C-alpha positions in Angstrom: 78.4 93.0 139.9 76.1 94.2 137.3 78.4 97.0 136.3 81.3 94.6 136.0 79.2 92.3 133.8 78.1 95.2 131.6 81.7 96.5 131.3 83.1 93.2 130.2 80.2 92.8 127.7 81.0 96.2 126.2 84.7 95.4 126.2 84.0 92.1 124.4 81.8 93.9 121.8 84.5 96.5 121.1 87.2 93.8 120.9 85.1 91.9 118.4 84.6 95.0 116.3 88.3 95.7 116.4 89.1 92.1 115.3 86.7 92.3 112.5 88.2 95.6 111.3 91.7 94.2 111.6 90.7 91.2 109.6 89.2 93.3 106.9 92.2 95.6 106.8 94.6 92.7 106.4 92.5 91.3 103.5 92.4 94.7 101.8 96.2 95.1 102.3 96.8 91.8 100.6 94.6 92.8 97.7 96.4 96.1 97.4 99.8 94.3 97.4 98.5 92.1 94.6 97.4 95.1 92.6 100.8 96.9 93.1 102.6 93.7 91.9 100.5 93.6 88.7 101.0 97.3 88.2 104.8 96.8 88.5 104.6 94.0 86.0 102.7 96.2 83.5 105.2 99.0 84.1 108.2 96.7 83.4 106.4 95.5 80.2 105.8 99.1 79.0 109.4 100.0 79.8 110.6 97.1 77.7 108.4 98.1 74.9 109.7 101.6 75.0 113.2 100.4 74.8 112.4 98.2 71.9 110.5 101.0 70.1 113.4 103.4 70.7 115.8 100.9 69.1 113.4 100.4 66.2 113.1 104.2 65.8 116.8 104.7 65.8 117.2 102.0 63.2 114.5 103.5 61.1 116.0 107.0 61.4 119.4 105.7 60.4 118.0 103.9 57.3 115.6 106.6 56.1 117.0 109.8 57.6 119.1 110.8 54.7 116.4 110.0 52.0 113.4 111.5 53.8 111.6 114.6 52.6 111.7 117.3 55.3 107.9 117.5 55.4 107.5 113.8 55.7 110.3 113.8 58.4 108.4 116.5 60.4 105.2 114.4 60.2 107.1 111.4 61.6 108.7 113.4 64.3 105.2 114.6 65.4 103.8 111.1 65.4 106.7 109.7 67.4 106.5 112.5 69.9 102.8 111.9 70.4 103.5 108.2 70.8 106.2 108.9 73.4 103.9 111.2 75.3 101.2 108.5 75.4 103.7 106.1 76.8 105.0 108.5 79.4 101.4 109.3 80.4 100.7 105.6 80.8 103.8 105.1 82.9 102.9 108.0 85.2 99.4 106.5 85.7 101.0 103.2 86.7 103.6 104.6 89.2 102.1 104.7 92.7 
């Protein structure tokens, strides 16, 4: 009888531990889902900004492309390339 009582007690302890771990895991899962949702929103915002910036860039190039000094144009191209790389890097960091 003592063995059965001890076995049940050990079983109850293990079950309690498993239930606590399950509860903690569910809570963490919900938090991670929230983080993922926020990251998706940020990514969408950044993608929208990229599209807007690309449109502005295209308009600026159309307006100033013919009148621009080649040295000045090269400087702008480098700046724009750097900007695009930073945005790409940000998007890569957001993507799970």
